[in-house]
Structures are given as C-alpha cells and as structure tokens.
C-alpha positions in Angstrom: -48.1 -139.5 -94.0 -47.2 -136.0 -94.9 -43.5 -136.0 -95.8 -42.3 -132.4 -95.0 -40.4 -131.0 -97.8 -36.6 -129.9 -97.2 -35.9 -126.6 -95.9 -32.8 -124.5 -96.3 -32.1 -121.3 -94.1 -29.6 -118.5 -94.9 -28.0 -116.3 -92.6 -26.6 -113.0 -93.4 -23.7 -111.9 -90.7 -20.8 -109.8 -90.5 -18.7 -109.4 -87.4 -21.7 -111.0 -85.4 -19.8 -113.3 -83.0 -21.9 -112.1 -80.2 -25.2 -113.2 -82.3 -24.6 -115.8 -84.5 -24.8 -118.7 -82.3 -28.3 -118.1 -81.0 -29.3 -117.5 -84.5 -28.1 -120.7 -85.8 -29.0 -122.7 -82.9 -32.5 -121.4 -83.4 -33.0 -123.1 -86.7 -31.0 -126.1 -86.3 -34.1 -128.0 -87.2 -33.9 -127.2 -90.7 -32.2 -129.3 -93.0 -29.6 -127.1 -94.3 -28.1 -123.9 -92.8 -25.8 -121.3 -94.8 -24.5 -118.1 -93.2 -23.7 -115.7 -95.8 -20.5 -113.9 -94.4 -18.7 -111.0 -95.6 -15.4 -111.8 -94.2 -15.8 -111.1 -90.6 -13.1 -110.5 -88.6 -14.2 -111.2 -85.1 -14.6 -115.1 -85.5 -18.2 -115.4 -86.8 -17.0 -117.7 -89.4 -15.6 -120.2 -87.2 -18.6 -120.0 -84.5 -21.0 -120.9 -87.5 -18.7 -123.7 -88.6 -18.8 -125.3 -85.4 -22.3 -125.3 -85.1 -22.5 -127.4 -88.2 -23.6 -124.3 -90.9 -22.2 -124.0 -94.1 -20.2 -120.7 -94.5 -19.7 -119.1 -97.7 -18.1 -115.7 -98.4 -19.6 -112.8 -100.2 -18.0 -109.3 -100.5 -20.2 -106.7 -99.3 -21.8 -104.8 -102.4 -24.9 -104.3 -100.8 -27.8 -106.3 -99.0 -29.4 -107.1 -102.3 -26.2 -108.8 -103.7 -25.7 -110.6 -100.5 -29.7 -112.0 -100.4 -29.3 -113.0 -104.2 -26.0 -115.2 -103.0 -27.5 -116.5 -100.1 -30.6 -117.9 -102.3 -28.5 -119.3 -105.1 -26.6 -121.1 -102.3 -29.6 -123.1 -100.8 -30.2 -126.4 -102.2 -33.6 -127.1 -101.1 -37.4 -126.6 -102.3 -38.1 -124.0 -99.3 -35.9 -121.2 -98.0 -36.3 -119.3 -94.7 -34.3 -116.2 -94.4 -32.9 -115.3 -90.9 -30.6 -112.4 -90.1 -27.8 -113.0 -87.4 -29.8 -110.7 -85.0 -33.1 -112.7 -85.3 -33.9 -116.0 -83.6 -36.8 -118.5 -84.5 -39.2 -119.2 -81.9 -40.4 -122.9 -81.2 -43.9 -121.7 -82.3 -42.8 -119.9 -85.6 -40.7 -123.5 -86.2 -43.7 -125.5 -85.7 -46.1 -123.2 -88.1 -43.3 -122.9 -90.9 -43.0 -126.8 -90.9 -47.0 -127.0 -91.1 -47.1 -124.5 -94.0 -44.4 -126.2 -96.2 -46.0 -129.6 -95.7 -49.1 -128.0 -96.8 -50.0 -129.0 -100.6 -51.9 -125.7 -100.8 -49.2 -123.7 -99.8 -48.5 -120.6 -101.2 -45.1 -119.2 -102.6 -44.1 -116.7 -100.3 -44.8 -115.4 -96.8 -44.2 -112.8 -94.3 -43.3 -113.4 -90.9 -44.2 -111.1 -87.7 -41.1 -109.8 -85.6 -41.0 -109.1 -82.1 -38.3 -106.4 -81.6 -36.5 -106.5 -78.2 -34.7 -103.4 -77.4 -33.4 -101.9 -73.8 -34.8 -105.0 -72.4 -38.5 -104.8 -73.4 -40.8 -105.9 -76.3 -41.2 -102.7 -78.6 -45.1 -103.1 -79.2 -45.2 -99.7 -81.4 -42.8 -97.5 -83.4 -43.3 -99.6 -86.3 -41.7 -102.2 -84.6 -44.4 -104.5 -84.4 -45.6 -107.1 -86.6 -42.4 -105.3 -88.4 -43.0 -107.3 -91.7 -39.6 -106.9 -93.6 -39.9 -108.9 -96.6 -41.2 -112.3 -97.3 -38.9 -114.6 -95.2 -40.2 -118.0 -96.1 -40.4 -118.7 -100.0 -39.8 -121.4 -102.6 -36.5 -121.2 -104.4 -36.9 -119.6 -107.7 -40.0 -117.4 -106.5 -38.0 -114.3 -105.0 -34.9 -112.2 -106.0 -33.5 -109.1 -104.8 -32.9 -106.0 -106.7 -29.3 -104.5 -106.5 -29.6 -102.0 -103.7 -27.1 -101.1 -101.0 -29.4 -101.1 -98.2 -33.6 -101.4 -97.7 -33.4 -103.7 -100.9 -36.1 -103.9 -102.7 -37.8 -107.6 -104.0 -39.5 -109.3 -106.8 -41.9 -112.1 -106.7 -42.3 -114.6 -109.6 -45.7 -115.9 -108.8 -49.2 -115.1 -109.7 -50.3 -116.3 -106.2 -50.9 -113.9 -103.1 -48.5 -113.4 -100.5 -49.0 -115.3 -97.0 -48.7 -114.1 -93.5 -47.6 -116.4 -90.7 -49.0 -115.7 -87.2 -46.5 -116.9 -84.9 -43.4 -114.3 -84.6 -39.7 -114.6 -84.5 -37.7 -112.6 -82.5 -35.2 -109.7 -83.3 -32.5 -108.3 -80.9 -31.4 -105.3 -83.7 -29.0 -103.6 -81.0 -27.0 -105.1 -78.1 -26.4 -101.7 -76.9 -26.9 -97.9 -77.6 -23.2 -97.6 -79.2 -24.7 -100.3 -81.6 -27.8 -97.8 -82.6 -25.2 -95.3 -83.7 -23.1 -97.5 -85.4 -26.0 -98.8 -87.4 -27.1 -95.3 -87.9 -23.8 -94.4 -89.4 -23.5 -97.2 -91.6 -27.2 -97.4 -92.9 -27.1 -93.7 -93.5 -23.9 -94.1 -95.8 -25.5 -97.1 -97.9 -28.5 -94.9 -98.0 -26.4 -92.2 -99.9 -25.0 -94.4 -102.3 -28.7 -95.5 -103.2 -29.7 -91.9 -103.7 -26.7 -91.3 -105.6 -27.5 -94.2 -107.7 -30.9 -92.8 -108.4 -29.5 -89.5 -109.5 -30.9 -87.5 -106.5 -29.7 -84.1 -105.8 -31.1 -83.3 -102.5 -31.2 -79.8 -100.8 -30.9 -78.9 -97.2 -34.8 -78.4 -96.9 -35.5 -81.5 -98.3 -33.1 -83.5 -96.0 -34.8 -81.6 -93.1 -38.2 -82.4 -94.3 -37.7 -86.1 -94.8 -35.7 -86.3 -91.3 -38.5 -84.6 -89.6 -41.3 -86.6 -91.1 -39.2 -89.9 -90.1 -39.2 -88.6 -86.8 -42.8 -87.7 -86.4 -44.1 -90.8 -88.5 -42.4 -93.2 -85.8 -43.0 -91.0 -82.5 -46.5 -89.8 -83.2 -48.4 -91.8 -85.8 -46.6 -95.4 -85.1 -47.0 -94.6 -81.3 -43.4 -94.5 -80.6 -44.3 -92.2 -77.5 -46.0 -95.2 -75.9 -42.8 -97.0 -75.8 -40.9 -94.6 -73.3 -37.5 -94.3 -73.9 -36.8 -96.8 -76.2 -39.6 -95.3 -78.4 -37.9 -92.0 -78.6 -34.6 -93.1 -79.1 -35.9 -95.1 -82.2 -37.4 -92.2 -83.6 -34.6 -89.9 -83.2 -32.4 -92.8 -84.8 -34.5 -92.6 -87.7 -34.2 -88.6 -87.8 -30.7 -89.0 -87.8 -30.3 -92.0 -90.2 -32.5 -90.0 -92.7 -30.8 -86.6 -92.3 -27.2 -88.1 -92.7 -28.3 -90.1 -95.6 -29.2 -86.9 -97.7 -26.2 -85.1 -96.2 -23.9 -87.7 -97.2 -25.3 -87.8 -100.8 -24.8 -84.0 -100.8 -21.3 -84.7 -99.8 -20.6 -87.5 -102.5 -22.0 -85.5 -105.2 -19.9 -82.5 -104.5 -16.8 -84.4 -103.6 -16.4 -82.8 -100.1 -14.3 -85.2 -98.4 -10.9 -84.3 -97.4 -9.0 -86.3 -99.9 -11.0 -84.8 -102.7 -10.6 -81.0 -101.5 -7.7 -79.1 -102.4 -7.1 -76.9 -99.5 -4.4 -74.3 -99.4 -2.7 -74.0 -95.8 -1.2 -70.9 -94.8 
C-alpha cells in the first residue's frame, strides 16, 4: 500500500473575506493549511482560523517576500500554493495526491487555471491554461525573487518541470470595480519594480508597451473571441501597463503633491 506524503497548502490573502472560505474549503483534504495574511481589516483572519487554517501575519513588502514566508511556514515535504481567489477542484486534488505519492515524481509542477470572469469561463485572452508559476513543489526546491509584483521564481533542481492536466478554478474579480482596483494596485507595484531596475521610461515607451499589451491579448491570444470579457481584459492590460510606466515617471521626478513646492497666488 502506497502511503501519501504529507502536503502543506499556503494561501496568500489580504482583505479576502468574500473569497477565503471557498479557497480553504477546497483544500481541506490537505494535511496543513497556512494563510499568509497582511493584516486584513475585513475579518479574513477570523474566517480562516474558524476553518482550521493557521494564520500568519506578514507585512506586505511585495509578493516575492510573501511567498517566501509562506514556504518557510510550511512543515511538510510537498507544498501546494493557492491564492485566495483560486479553488482546487476535485479532479485537481485527486491528481495532486496521485503525483506526490509517485516515487518517480518530479520536483515542481505547473497547474492549469480555468478563469471565471463576468459569469463565464475565459477560454482565450491568455487566460487558459494560464500557468502562473509552479504551484506544486517539494519544500526546498523553489524560492522567489524579491519582486513587488509578477514575482520571478528560482528552482533548485536539475529535474524538468512537470504539468498537471486537471485545472483549478480562479475567480479573479467579483465585479468590474475589482478590475479597476487591481489595475491601480498592480500598476503601482509595477512602477516600484521599474524604479528598482533603474528604468527611465519615456511617453513613447509607455504608449508602445501599453498598445502592445492590448494587441497581444486581444488579437494574438484571441481575446476578441471572448466578447465583452475579452475586451475588458485587454483594455485592463493596456491601462495597467501604461499607468505602470506613468507612475514610474511620477516617482522618479517626485511629482506627488506633497513633494511639489507650488506657490499659490
């Protein structure tokens, strides 16, 4: 009889009271659930604790640091990374347990994500299979760079990366207001990343990258076949990209109101 190795799940969360319950309940078959919270103010911690998850508080200093803290908090051999807006399906759970029980298992696996937006599965727009990063891996194999957003990862293994077949579900936005909120937050974090890299963007650079972001999602990735959702996703990528560069320019030139010395008549 094959004994399944123990599995830890870590979930990143911040003010996710409307999503954290479904995320945790989808992985309650795991041996350990750790919620990495950044001092939520909407009761996320209380909900998570009531469902048996261990909650650790980590100040937000970028997603790279959050993920590394989540990995460090995990106690078992295998780790499954889940975000608060993701849900593990029964098929994915079964496949994960089969993989980690296999003596010939690889060290890190990508998991496809099926995104639901405006009430429908987004099959194009670069939203499927939407491999984010290896989400199933052995402890000690994976770490993240110190990036504010779109964090890069490093794998400490000579084995190839694996790919699961069964998708998990992601519900990235509850409504269109959350789309706008994410554009604002991620463009700010992206600007910090550009500043850190020493980028000094010009207006033409910002427009070029923003237009390419729209073109890439809407035309190359088939966003036009996803109707309203596809256009909104493409436009959102345009806005996030443009404002990332615009905010970088703002930061580099100290153009926030508290830095400007304006003389009023």
